[in-house]
NUZAKE-906886 format. One line per 10 residues: their letters; for each residue x, y, z of C-alpha. Coordinates in steps of 0.001 Angstrom, whole numbers, always signed. Layout:
% residues N
a> X/Y/Z ~ ...
//
This chain:
% residues 406
mttspmpvpq> +0/+0/+0 ~ +1316/+3416/-919 ~ +2036/+5731/+1986 ~ +2928/+9400/+1925 ~ +3708/+12171/+4386 ~ +1030/+13298/+6800 ~ +414/+16963/+7593 ~ +2279/+18287/+10590 ~ +182/+20827/+12516 ~ +3063/+22595/+14233
apgrlvtvav> +6799/+22987/+13938 ~ +8728/+19948/+15200 ~ +10482/+20133/+18548 ~ +14177/+20715/+19091 ~ +15061/+17034/+19382 ~ +13469/+16266/+16018 ~ +15189/+19300/+14473 ~ +18581/+18232/+15801 ~ +18013/+14662/+14612 ~ +17234/+15691/+11019
llvasmtima> +20190/+18089/+11011 ~ +22584/+15380/+12201 ~ +21326/+12849/+9641 ~ +21870/+15462/+6931 ~ +25351/+16192/+8299 ~ +26334/+12561/+7779 ~ +26430/+13187/+4059 ~ +29224/+15753/+4330 ~ +31430/+13070/+5918 ~ +31033/+10770/+2939
natispslpg> +33765/+12001/+640 ~ +35758/+14953/+1892 ~ +36522/+13531/+5375 ~ +39458/+11494/+4094 ~ +40807/+14297/+1884 ~ +43783/+14889/+4241 ~ +44600/+11167/+3980 ~ +45040/+11208/+214 ~ +48805/+11830/+107 ~ +49431/+9063/+2679
lkahfadaeg> +47006/+6719/+950 ~ +48701/+7406/-2366 ~ +52108/+6621/-869 ~ +50829/+3392/+730 ~ +49457/+2127/-2593 ~ +52209/+3707/-4701 ~ +52738/+462/-6647 ~ +49129/+391/-7890 ~ +48757/+1338/-11522 ~ +47005/+4676/-12041
ietlsalilt> +47108/+5551/-8332 ~ +47090/+9302/-9173 ~ +43539/+9040/-10533 ~ +42503/+6175/-8231 ~ +43403/+8168/-5118 ~ +40984/+10892/-6211 ~ +38335/+8332/-7172 ~ +38595/+6701/-3747 ~ +37495/+10044/-2342 ~ +34434/+10275/-4585
lpslsvilta> +33677/+6572/-5131 ~ +30764/+6583/-2651 ~ +29052/+8902/-5111 ~ +28771/+6027/-7598 ~ +26730/+4004/-5115 ~ +24611/+7050/-4357 ~ +23903/+7500/-8062 ~ +22767/+3878/-8318 ~ +20701/+3676/-5116 ~ +19389/+7143/-4132
glfgyladrm> +16466/+6881/-6538 ~ +15488/+3552/-4983 ~ +15663/+5014/-1476 ~ +13517/+7931/-2658 ~ +10925/+5560/-4110 ~ +10832/+3507/-912 ~ +10684/+6611/+1313 ~ +7286/+7462/-193 ~ +5964/+3931/+302 ~ +7269/+2239/+3453
drrlllalat> +8234/+2625/+7086 ~ +11118/+5084/+7202 ~ +12377/+3674/+10501 ~ +13559/+552/+8710 ~ +15151/+2594/+5921 ~ +16945/+4875/+8375 ~ +18296/+1971/+10443 ~ +19428/+177/+7298 ~ +21092/+3247/+5798 ~ +22991/+4278/+8927
giyaigggsg> +24158/+740/+9634 ~ +25531/+324/+6119 ~ +27106/+3781/+6406 ~ +29067/+2899/+9555 ~ +30233/-472/+8217 ~ +31294/+871/+4835 ~ +32985/+3991/+6196 ~ +34777/+2263/+9048 ~ +36058/-521/+6780 ~ +38935/+1741/+5757
lvaetlpqll> +40432/+1165/+9199 ~ +41074/-2504/+8436 ~ +41123/-2826/+4626 ~ +44429/-4398/+3568 ~ +44156/-4144/-200 ~ +43034/-1474/-2640 ~ +40037/-3573/-3847 ~ +38880/-3972/-225 ~ +39153/-229/+292 ~ +37200/+420/-2891
mgrlllgvgv> +34434/-2005/-1875 ~ +34105/-306/+1501 ~ +33759/+3071/-210 ~ +31019/+1712/-2456 ~ +29170/+338/+570 ~ +29503/+3704/+2308 ~ +27781/+5310/-659 ~ +24702/+3125/-192 ~ +24390/+4402/+3369 ~ +24874/+7989/+2214
agsmtlamaf> +22141/+7610/-400 ~ +19653/+6562/+2248 ~ +20636/+9116/+4885 ~ +20645/+12144/+2579 ~ +17426/+11161/+813 ~ +15614/+10599/+4107 ~ +16958/+13839/+5611 ~ +15721/+15823/+2610 ~ +12329/+14063/+2616 ~ +11835/+14619/+6367
aadlwqgear> +12750/+18300/+5947 ~ +10222/+18756/+3139 ~ +7479/+17002/+5146 ~ +7987/+18558/+8562 ~ +8554/+22181/+7528 ~ +6428/+24111/+5039 ~ +6665/+27373/+3096 ~ +8991/+30007/+4595 ~ +9705/+27713/+7552 ~ +11077/+25180/+5081
arfmglqgas> +13361/+27760/+3485 ~ +14699/+28706/+6923 ~ +15177/+25073/+7904 ~ +16897/+24218/+4616 ~ +19308/+27063/+5332 ~ +19873/+25727/+8836 ~ +20400/+22263/+7366 ~ +22950/+23622/+4916 ~ +24751/+25396/+7767 ~ +24682/+22218/+9821
msgggvvvml> +26226/+20265/+6966 ~ +28926/+22898/+6521 ~ +29542/+23111/+10269 ~ +29731/+19333/+10417 ~ +32174/+19511/+7542 ~ +34434/+21798/+9582 ~ +34417/+19338/+12487 ~ +35090/+16242/+10405 ~ +37745/+17999/+8282 ~ +39656/+19045/+11390
lggalaalhw> +39138/+15681/+13054 ~ +40038/+13827/+9874 ~ +43147/+15979/+9404 ~ +44271/+15399/+12999 ~ +43724/+11637/+12784 ~ +45366/+11439/+9348 ~ +48427/+13160/+10807 ~ +48753/+10177/+13161 ~ +48162/+7618/+10397 ~ +46551/+7835/+6974
rgafavylla> +43882/+5325/+8092 ~ +42906/+7479/+11064 ~ +40400/+9657/+9196 ~ +38239/+6588/+8470 ~ +37351/+6393/+12187 ~ +35233/+9540/+11762 ~ +32578/+7485/+9969 ~ +31778/+5631/+13181 ~ +30031/+8809/+14389 ~ +27094/+7511/+12341
lpiaalalta> +26229/+5074/+15144 ~ +25278/+7586/+17883 ~ +23608/+9808/+15269 ~ +21495/+6848/+14157 ~ +20473/+6078/+17741 ~ +19279/+9659/+18289 ~ +17497/+9892/+14931 ~ +15632/+6612/+15333 ~ +14395/+7756/+18745 ~ +13420/+11323/+17808
lwpyarraap> +11884/+10562/+14414 ~ +9925/+7511/+15549 ~ +6491/+9253/+15475 ~ +7143/+10673/+11981 ~ +8562/+7624/+10260 ~ +5300/+5949/+9218 ~ +2595/+7856/+7350 ~ -728/+7125/+5724 ~ -2270/+10442/+4663 ~ -997/+12866/+2025
aaaapgdrap> +110/+16292/+3190 ~ -1332/+19457/+1752 ~ +1024/+21735/-138 ~ +2055/+24895/+1676 ~ +711/+28225/+385 ~ +4136/+29169/-989 ~ +4553/+25878/-2854 ~ +3748/+25721/-6547 ~ +3520/+21953/-6894 ~ +1612/+20545/-9914
egfpwptfaf> -246/+17253/-9881 ~ +2394/+15358/-11868 ~ +6117/+15172/-11237 ~ +7772/+18345/-12649 ~ +10385/+16722/-14858 ~ +11390/+19932/-16717 ~ +12037/+21663/-13386 ~ +14068/+18724/-12140 ~ +16064/+18631/-15389 ~ +17068/+22257/-14812
vgglsflfma> +17805/+21970/-11071 ~ +19408/+18549/-11394 ~ +21640/+19720/-14229 ~ +22764/+22773/-12282 ~ +23464/+20755/-9134 ~ +25521/+18273/-11175 ~ +27665/+21041/-12681 ~ +28069/+22790/-9353 ~ +29236/+19691/-7491 ~ +31464/+18493/-10346
tfyvmptrvp> +33427/+21736/-10145 ~ +33218/+22298/-6393 ~ +34722/+18883/-5675 ~ +37992/+19792/-7337 ~ +38651/+21428/-3948 ~ +38903/+18235/-1850 ~ +40219/+16093/-4733 ~ +42884/+18462/-6132 ~ +43695/+21073/-3478 ~ +45814/+18634/-1368
frlaeigvtn> +48011/+18113/-4432 ~ +47987/+21837/-5242 ~ +49252/+22448/-1691 ~ +51906/+19752/-2133 ~ +52958/+21557/-5323 ~ +53832/+24633/-3277 ~ +55516/+22602/-541 ~ +52696/+22015/+1975 ~ +52287/+18323/+2842 ~ +51282/+18340/+6531
slivglvmag> +47930/+16545/+6792 ~ +46693/+18777/+9599 ~ +47344/+21929/+7564 ~ +45573/+20363/+4587 ~ +42635/+19602/+6873 ~ +42592/+23194/+8141 ~ +42536/+24568/+4602 ~ +39674/+22266/+3613 ~ +37798/+23088/+6828 ~ +38026/+26755/+5848
vmvtavpgal> +35891/+26007/+2805 ~ +33121/+24802/+5109 ~ +33543/+27677/+7592 ~ +32585/+30337/+5051 ~ +29660/+28238/+3827 ~ +27962/+28427/+7228 ~ +26901/+32130/+7296 ~ +25392/+32024/+3804 ~ +23437/+28877/+4614 ~ +22219/+30241/+7956
mygkirryls> +21084/+33462/+6302 ~ +19415/+31713/+3363 ~ +15889/+32534/+4569 ~ +16769/+36232/+4812 ~ +18691/+36221/+1526 ~ +15598/+34890/-238 ~ +13679/+37996/+818 ~ +15965/+40114/-1364 ~ +17267/+37778/-4065 ~ +15398/+35388/-6324
emsifaasfs> +16315/+31721/-6463 ~ +17844/+32273/-9909 ~ +19973/+35158/-8613 ~ +21318/+32921/-5844 ~ +22238/+30274/-8419 ~ +24083/+32927/-10450 ~ +25933/+34304/-7417 ~ +27022/+30849/-6235 ~ +28575/+29912/-9581 ~ +30290/+33309/-9818
lmavglftvs> +31798/+33041/-6335 ~ +32995/+29538/-7117 ~ +34672/+30908/-10246 ~ +36525/+33557/-8227 ~ +37559/+30954/-5647 ~ +39016/+28545/-8193 ~ +40760/+31399/-9997 ~ +42380/+32439/-6695 ~ +43598/+28888/-6096 ~ +45061/+28775/-9611
qagsvwgval> +47107/+31919/-8986 ~ +48139/+31176/-5394 ~ +51814/+30885/-4550 ~ +51400/+30078/-857 ~ +49125/+28217/+1510 ~ +47413/+31515/+2340 ~ +46415/+32079/-1285 ~ +44989/+28573/-1583 ~ +43124/+29038/+1716 ~ +41663/+32350/+476
ggliagagmg> +40415/+30654/-2692 ~ +38769/+27967/-586 ~ +37075/+30581/+1604 ~ +35609/+32337/-1434 ~ +34406/+29058/-2953 ~ +32803/+28118/+368 ~ +30935/+31421/+419 ~ +29397/+30430/-2903 ~ +28397/+27013/-1615 ~ +26634/+28281/+1526
pampnystyl> +23312/+29570/+121 ~ +23490/+27333/-2966 ~ +22812/+24003/-1266 ~ +19511/+24957/+425 ~ +18523/+26817/-2741 ~ +18497/+23640/-4844 ~ +16263/+21665/-2489 ~ +13942/+24587/-1700 ~ +13507/+25433/-5388 ~ +12629/+21833/-6290
makvppaarg> +10485/+20885/-3287 ~ +8231/+23917/-3782 ~ +7272/+22500/-7177 ~ +6869/+18817/-6247 ~ +3582/+17150/-5155 ~ +3696/+16112/-1459 ~ +3330/+12417/-2307 ~ +6451/+12559/-4524 ~ +8844/+14331/-2156 ~ +10774/+11158/-1415
raagllttsf> +11325/+10556/-5126 ~ +12347/+14191/-5630 ~ +14818/+13938/-2738 ~ +16288/+10750/-4195 ~ +16688/+12252/-7663 ~ +18275/+15460/-6363 ~ +20619/+13394/-4201 ~ +21566/+11445/-7323 ~ +22387/+14684/-9160 ~ +24549/+16005/-6323
fagqfasplv> +26595/+12863/-6058 ~ +26807/+12282/-9799 ~ +28613/+15610/-9922 ~ +30919/+14577/-7087 ~ +31739/+11277/-8770 ~ +32377/+12949/-12113 ~ +34636/+15620/-10608 ~ +37988/+13769/-10794 ~ +37060/+12440/-14247 ~ +36428/+16012/-15413
saplvasfgl> +39535/+17483/-13816 ~ +41949/+14644/-14714 ~ +42260/+15488/-18441 ~ +42563/+19187/-17573 ~ +45370/+18450/-15113 ~ +47077/+16219/-17676 ~ +46874/+18926/-20353 ~ +47421/+22128/-18365 ~ +48748/+21103/-14966 ~ +46997/+21794/-11647
rgaflalsaa> +47121/+25589/-11967 ~ +45807/+25475/-15533 ~ +43002/+23088/-14558 ~ +41778/+25415/-11800 ~ +41959/+28357/-14214 ~ +39984/+26538/-16937 ~ +37277/+25483/-14502 ~ +36983/+29002/-13112 ~ +36358/+30323/-16639 ~ +33632/+27721/-17222
llaigaalal> +31952/+28597/-13906 ~ +32039/+32290/-14702 ~ +30277/+31649/-18021 ~ +27545/+29620/-16284 ~ +27135/+32318/-13635 ~ +26734/+34982/-16317 ~ +24088/+32926/-18133 ~ +22135/+32422/-14900 ~ +22400/+36130/-14055 ~ +20930/+36951/-17474
rafheasgrr> +18043/+34546/-16845 ~ +17449/+36091/-13407 ~ +17362/+39549/-15011 ~ +14804/+38433/-17609 ~ +12620/+36813/-14935 ~ +12749/+39986/-12821 ~ +11873/+42098/-15861 ~ +8920/+39821/-16589 ~ +7641/+40212/-13037 ~ +7966/+43991/-13241
rawadv> +6020/+44061/-16509 ~ +3320/+41870/-14952 ~ +2973/+44270/-12026 ~ +2848/+47222/-14424 ~ +20/+45569/-16386 ~ -1949/+45137/-13166
//
């Protein structure tokens, strides 16, 4: 029997809010947590053929599993008891992530990363679906911003923790994934009353959801999220090697630089609800791509760790309001009974971009070197940002003409 979200008469309590935020934060640990371990991992498996590309793929390999399974989790989230899905996803997450502590061979490490991705697919899809169900209209926009800030703040913690543990041993960062166990215990307790539904929720007044699934809207949002993540993830996959190029190899310093990216993402995500009062969704898309372009350009021109760190800070500022913008834009146009599917598809787009990132940057690095690759990607991002800004201008002009006609 098909089940779908039930209406929630009032805002959820603090425990429920914290639980959803922590489940969402698990996704930020998936790939970038072990970024400081990459040089040590590469040295350990130095005899493996193609380790330069494989070391970057190990970082983003969970994304492949997400691509293959997030849609399934989204489908099931609209139709079955979410308690079972949440327990399954978090258990797989902990096993797959923690396997890096004991994996002896590269194939074992790769299999663990694939298993981690299955857990990530479930946790992110369920977090997004719960957020869309439990908060409506402007409250949803504010919560999505808070969720984005939580993910970025969690990223700071796990980057620093991963960097510190990787400085002790390259395997150390994999221990961070075991945090999924206490998070799962809290989430299963707090979300118990909301995990099983039987009645469809009404759309909020601010939502513009049609009866059918809005495939054209998803094609636009999904395509943008893919491009954004494909370029953003050159930071964790290539910046450690860019730092090594200028003589910085300390894992803790690498972790600090990567944590800086997340630090500047927090204010923009927290202020997303307020930003939306002054800027349209399309304008936020344009600004995020433009800031990313400036950040990557700064990294390409940097001659010291401070220059690379500055580029990361600017890129993080672009990421902050962008992440809640994607989910808010899509969920406002999706029927309540299809929110799980929408969450699964958007999750697929995000992680498809992450997985594709090293495959996109590898030929650029081979042709132009690390500096040239960052420069080329910054030019591409700037072009996308300009195109989105033009679309935002046309939409604003159309609204002004409509008001004038009234």
